[in-house]
C-alpha positions, -999 to +999 in steps of 0.1 A: +015-034+005+027+005+001+029+030-025+024+056-037-019+063-051-023+052-085+007+023-086-007-005-087-012-017-050-050-027-057-045-045-085-023-071-066-039-069-035-070-082-051-057-110-071-034-124-038-056-126-016-079-147-039-051-164-050-035-172-018-067-171+000-061-142+023-082-118+039-074-081+018-076-051+041-080-019+022-069+007+045-084+035+027-118+019+023-118+005+061-116+043+075-141+055+054-168+026+062-160+038+101-151+072+102-116+067+113-108+109+099-094+133+121-104+162+096-107+172+056-080+182+043-095+208+014-060+218+001-060+182-009-094+173-010-088+141+009-096+130+049-069+127+074-070+093+086-070+085+119-040+062+123-052+051+163-089+041+156-075+023+127-050+005+142-074+000+173-093-016+148-070-041+129-052-051+164-076-083+167-079-090+127-039-093+126-033-108+155-053-139+138-027-133+109-038-144+069-041-105+057-026-086+033-025-048+041-028-019+019-024+013+022-001+043+003+018+050+039+032+023+059+055+039+086+030+040+115+022+000+116+036-017+139+064-045+127+055-071+144+022-072+121+044-083+086+067-105+077+074-087+044+070-051+035+063-048-008+069-012-022+050-009-052+066+014-077+055+031-111+071+055-137+057+095-133+043+094-168+020+066-160+016+072-124+005+111-137-020+098-165-036+076-138-040+101-108-051+126-136-078+101-146-091+098-109-097+133-107-067+143-089-066+183-081-033+203-087-017+204-059-026+169-049-014+153-083+019+177-082+026+163-043+020+126-053+041+126-084+068+138-063+059+116-037+071+086-067+100+106-080+118+112-044+109+071-034+092+086-002+074+053+007+100+033-004+126+051+020+098+052+050+093+013+047+129+007+049+135+033+079+102+016+096+109-018+089+139-042+085+155-039+049+155-079+045+115-074+042+109-049+023+107-053-016+098-034-045+076-044-070+066-026-102+033-017-110+032+004-146+023-031-170-002-057-170+035-077-176+046-060-144+022-069-122+020-106-133+061-107-126+051-095-088+023-114-084+053-140-092+073-125-072+051-123-035+038-154-043+079-171-045+085-152-012+052-163+004+062-204-003+098-199+007+086-181+041+065-207+042+090-233+044+111-215+069 
């Protein structure tokens, strides 16, 4: 699961992991807990992920299967890890309110809103994975989330039958 911060990824991942009995791998949390950080970006007020350390940590976990992976970027993950990539999107006004609530500084807030406007994460997913394996979900409302949950569970059931 990928998408701009605040789009609704965690809400979906938490529920899907419980309902489908998968392990939810929140890469931001894993990176913080294991200090997979290259440096701290003062301008954006956030740590910069050490992608190599995260990949080395996740490789044996991903080999076992049964995981839901969440991160706001997706283009650095190996394609072999995923049968599907779900990009969660959210209208800019809702996203703005959510990020403001998280106390994002103006630079970080603007950057994330622009990322959503330009569809950067979706474009990364389409460029990095087979287009047939990339799906868009909406994360604005609880109804969107419920529909997204059904979409993912239906995809999973169909995939299992293959």
